[in-house]
N, C-alpha and C positions, 0 to 999 in steps of 0.2 A: 712830727707825724698827727695828723689827726685821729680819733679813735673817735667814731658816731655810736654810742650804744644806744640799741633798739629796746624801746619798751618792751618788757614779758607780754605777751598772749597773754587776755582779757578771755579767764576761763569760760567755759557755754555755761548758762544757766542753769542746762537740763543735760542730762546725761542722752548718748545719741541715741541708745534704744528709745526714749521718752520722745526724742526729737522726731522719731521715725512714726511713732505712734499718733503724737499731735500730726504730721503731715498726715494719716489716713485717717483719725478722725475727722479734719477739716474736710476732706474727700465725702466719706462713706455713711459720716453724721450730718455735717453740717449742710456741706452742696446736695447731697441728695434730697436732704427735707428740708431746705428752707423757703422754697418758692408754696410748699403747704403750708410751713409754720406761718407764714407771712397770713394766710387766711386764717389764723386762729381768731384774729380779732371781730371778723365778722361773719366765722361760720364756716365747718367744712365737715365733709363725711368722715368718718371714722379710718384711722390709717395706721394701727397696727401692726396689720400684715406686711404691708408695704414698708414699714420702717424699720421690722425686725428682717425682711428680704434682705435689702439695703446692706445694712449692717453684718450679716451672717456672709452673702455676695463677698463684702467686702475684705473681711475674715480669710474668705478662702481663696481670693486670688492677689494678696497683698504681696507675697513672690513672685509673683509670675510677671513677663514683658510687660513693658505700660501699654501694649495695642491690645494685650488680650484684657487687661485694668479697665482702657479705656470701653473697649468694647461691651464688658461687661457693665457698667455702669450707665452705659446708656440702654441699653435692654432693662436693668433696673428702672431707670426712669421712664423709658416708655410704658413697663408695668404698673408705675405710680401713678403715671397720668391716663391711662386706660382705668384703671381701680380707682382713682379720685371722679373721672367722670363717671364711669358708672353709678356710684354711690350719688351722685348732683343729682343724674334724672332717672334715680330708681330704677336702672337696668340691670339684668346679672351682666356677668363681665362677657361670659359666650358671646348674649344678645351684642352686645358694645361691638366686640369684635365682627362679630357676622356683619354690622352695620356699618363698619370700617369702608367696607364696597360702594356705595352709597355716598361717601364725600362727595365726590364729584358734583353731585346734583345741587348741594347746601351753597351759601355765600358768606364763608365764617369772615370773611373783609370787609362787611358793613357791618359788622361788632367791633369795635373799641376793647370791649374784654378779651375779645377771641386774639386780636392783633398782640394787644399786647401780652396776654401768656404765651403767643410764640415769641414772641422777640424774647421774656424771658428764659424758656426752656433751653433756645438755641445757644445763647449765651453765656448760660450755665455748661450745656454740652461743650463747651468752645474751653470756659475758662478750665472745664477739667482734663484736659487736655496737656493744659499744661502745669496744673499743679498734681498731676499725675508724676510729671520727672522727675518729684522728689520721692527716696526711699520712705517707702511705708512699710517695709519688712519687720515690724519690730517683732522680739521676739521673748522676752521676760514673759512668765507665767504672770505676772501683776500687773501687766499691761492687757495683757490679753483679759483676763479678769476684769478690769476697766472699763478695756471696752465693751464686754456685756453686758457691765451695770451699766454706762451711756444708753446703747440699745434698749435696755429694758427701762430704763427708766425714762427715755423718750417717748415711749410706747405708754407707759404711764400719764406723760405729760398732756400728753393728745387725749386720752382717755379722758381726763378731769377736764379737761377744756372744753369739750365736745359734752359734759354731763346735761340731757334734761333734751339733747337734742337726736335722740338716735335712733328715735322714731322715724324720723323725717328723711332717713337715707338707708339703700339698702333695701328695698320692701318686693323681695318673690314670695309670691304665694306658700306660705310654708303646707308642706303634706299632711292632706285633710283637714284644711280651712276651710269652714261651712261657707258654701255658695251664696253671692247674693247681687245682684244687680236693679237698678231701674227700671229694666222691662219688667222682669218678675214682680218688684215690690209694687209697682204701678198698677200693674196687669194690663198694660197696653196689647200684647200678644193676642189676649183675649176677646178685644174688639173686632180682632181678623172675620166681622163675618160679611166681607162683601157690602155692606150698606155705605162704607166712607170708607177715604184713603188714609193711611198711616204714614206719617211722617217722623223720622227720628234725627234729633241733631247732636252730634256730639261734637262738644266745644272746647278748643283746645287749649289747657291749663286753667280751667276754670274749679276754680279750688271752693273748699268753704269755709269761710269767715272764722276765727277764731279771737273772743272776746273784743273783735273791732268793730265799734257801732254803725263807723262810715260803711263799712264795707258790705256790711249786714244791709246795712240801710238803700245800697246801692246795689245790691243782685237779687237780680228778676225785679226789679221796680218797676219796668215799664212794662210789668204783665198784671201789675195793680191796678187795673182802667177799666174802666165801665164798658166798654167796646169789647174788650176782652171777657168780662164776665158776665155780659149777655151775652155771650157766644160759647161760651167754654166751662165747665166745671174745672176751677184751677183747685191742686193739689201738689206739694212740694216736699222732698226729700232727701236723704243722703244715704248714698251706698257705700261699701268698701271697695277698696280700688288697692290692685296690684301694679307692680311694675308701668310702664310706661302708655303712650297713646296704642301701640298696636295691641297690647292686651287688652286696653280698657275697650277695642272694638273687638277681638274677644269675646269678651265679658258681656258684651251688649248685644252682640249679632249670633253670637252662636255658645252664648250660655251656661259658661265655664272657665275656669281659670285656666292660662296658659298663654301661647304669644301665637302666631300666623305659619310659623315653619312647618308644623304637621299638616297645615294646610294645603303646602307643596306637594304631598305624597298621594295625593288621590286626584282621581278627576270623574269622582262620581259625587256630585255638591249633595244629593238624598243620602250617602253614609254620614256625613260630617252634622247632621242634624240642626244646622244654624238657621235663624228667621229666613233670612232672603228665599231659602229652597222651601221653608214650610211654606210661606205666604206664596211665594211660585204655584206648588201644588193645591194651592186655593183658589186658585185662578187670579192673584194679583200682577201686574206687572211692577218688576222690580227693578228698581233704579238707584244707581248709587253717584254722589257728586264729590269731590275734592278739590281743594282750589290750590292745591301741590301738582306734581308730576306722578305720573302712574308708575314710573318704574321704581319711584323710593318705596324701599321696603316692599317694593315687588308687588303693591296691590292691583297693579293692571293684571296679573297672573292669578290671584287668589280672591278676592272678588269676584269672578264668573264664577269660581268653584265653590264658594259659598250660596250662589242663587240668583248675584246681581244680573239679569239681563243686560241691561245698559249702562256705562260708563260714563261719567263725562269727572274729564279733568283738569288743570288748570288753563292747556292751549284749547281746549274745548269750550272753556269759559270765556275765557278770553275773545274766541273766536263770536263770541253768543254778545260780547258788549261788555265785559267785564275788566276793569282797569288793571292794571299791573302794580301789587303793593312788595316793597321789600321789605327787607331785614335776613336774617341769614336765612330764612326759609322762605324766599321772593316767590310768588306765586299770584293767581289773582284775588282780587279784593275781595273781604268776605261780604264787606258791608253792601255791596250791588247781588249776590249771590241768592238772597231772599226771594227778588221778583224773579229770575230763574226758575228757581223752586217752583213758586205760584204759575210761572207759565207752564211747567211740565203738567202740573196737576191738571189746571184749565182746559188741558187741551187732550187732557188722557180717555180715553173711550174705555176703558175698565178699572174697577181699584186699584189703585197704586199704593206701593209701600218705598216712599223715598229717605233716602239715606242721605246724610250728609255730613262733611266733619273738614269742620271749619281748619283755619290757619293761623291768619295772623296775628294773634296773641300769641305765639311760640315763641319762649325766652330766647335770647334778651330782647327787649322792646326799645328799637331805636328809635330818635326822632327821626324827622322826614320821613324820603321812602314813601311818599304818597298815603301815611298812614295818618294822618290826621290826629295824632297824639300828643302832639308838641304842646299846645296848648290845653292841657290834662286840667286845668284849676278853673274851667268851665265846668267841668264832673264835679270837683271835688276838693273847694281848695286846701280841706284839710290833708286829704292823700295827697294831693301836687304838694304840701310842706314838708308829710314826713314820711310818706312812701312814693317818690317819683314813680320808681319801675310801675308798681302794683296801678297807681295812677293812672300810666299810658295805658295800661290793660285794657282798665276799668271804661277807658274810651273808646277805646275797640267795640269792648262790649257793649257799650251802649250803644253804636253805630249798627251793629249788627242787630240788638234787639229793637230800636227804634225802624231800621228798616222793615224786620220781620213782623215786627206788629200792626207797622201801616200794611203790610199786603196779607194778613191774616183774620185782619176784620173788615173788609173791602168784600161790598157785596155779592161782590163776584167770584168771592175764592170759595170753591167747594168744600164739601164737608170733611175735614179730615181731625182725627185725633194727633196730636202733636206732642211729643217727649222729646225735651232738651236736658243732657247730662255733660257731664265733666269726664274729661278722661282720668283725669292725674291731680293732685296738686301741681300748684306751677312750683317748678324748679328753679327757684331764684337762690344765687351764689351765695347771698351773704342772709346771716342768721336774723337780723333786723326786719329785714322783709319775709324770711321764709318761715319765722317764728307767727306770721300773722293767719298762718292755715291751718286747716285741722289735717294732721299726718297722714290721716288713714283714710279719710273719706272727702268724698265728690259730691256736690246739689246735683240735685235733678227738679224740675217741673214740670209737670204733666197737664197740658192743655186738652180736655175729656170734650170732644163737641158735643152741644146738647142738642141737635138737631133741628132746633126749630132758629135758621140763618134769618135775619130782618130781611125785608122786602129792599130791593134796589130801588 
């Protein structure tokens, strides 16, 4: 009779409880953080709270049913993603959550970066469902201590990797921060004596170059022109900024730190004491232009509340002849708005305050999409080689500046003071691009009309 002897089973290398610990760590330490850890090589906002939250939530739910663990993991990933994006774009988390309602107004499908990020996050959520089939309910105190060590070790690693870049992220105005703005520092508002128009242009993602001569040489270069200097006294400087674009608008239009939410709570422009309302009281016509959609961030609601009597958004500008320019924020092409701005002032029957918020340099700047930025080596071969997305931004800045200079030096352009200012530094994803800018300040350029226009 044949007797088959079975080889003895090989003992597992690890104890059952340690295997459960490894299953837990794979989900709550590795999978919950790996897409953000991958950004360490290029730069990312600090993540101490999301890392700690993922680990602690994982410890709490490790003995619960798989479905509960998966929903908890999904919640952690949503929070981590929101926290990451809020840091990247200098938004407070509550501001970002409030902004989610406007997501339908943008087109993230025009950005390969956003598409790739969405694919990664969906893949992680899908993979976590299957990994959570494994038992993660380890119980030995030593393994629990090891879990805590992994959590705080990863927090420390994140802090070490991001050393030197902390000031580039999460920039809410601290309590008691001294206020400054381009409007205040330039003396722009004091020129409202009814003798000239006032023009305020806020340029999307216009930052202060930091130790980058190619960028410094390009910034405002078109205004170093004989025709400009014959007609305007030119001055420039920098100003402190906090948060994102709408906070920049509050800074320059309303003279304080904050955001637009408080503007939605009143119907009396006078109580807000914002510049458009102040100028309207002095007899100025007040007009706002923005190359994007009026409902976005509810500008169509709060612009009139701060004193703008007339508003023109993308649909209005395109009706007047502006082309469509694409990107994540697709709207009217900025390069064609200066002509319309000039038309507004030429047909004005009284002194006018004209405000314009640009759009097309919002990050990420894609190629194509009628932005005319794909051949940016004509702007700067150095930037095209070393900083391609900065180069694409500067190609768009160039188009705006050339169009604006052409209009404001024309013989029939009426007397006007013109203040150009950035809203915030450009929030590039990667450290290589982002570190080229001052993380705290934005530039401004003031063209003060001399009042001696050349004869036509």
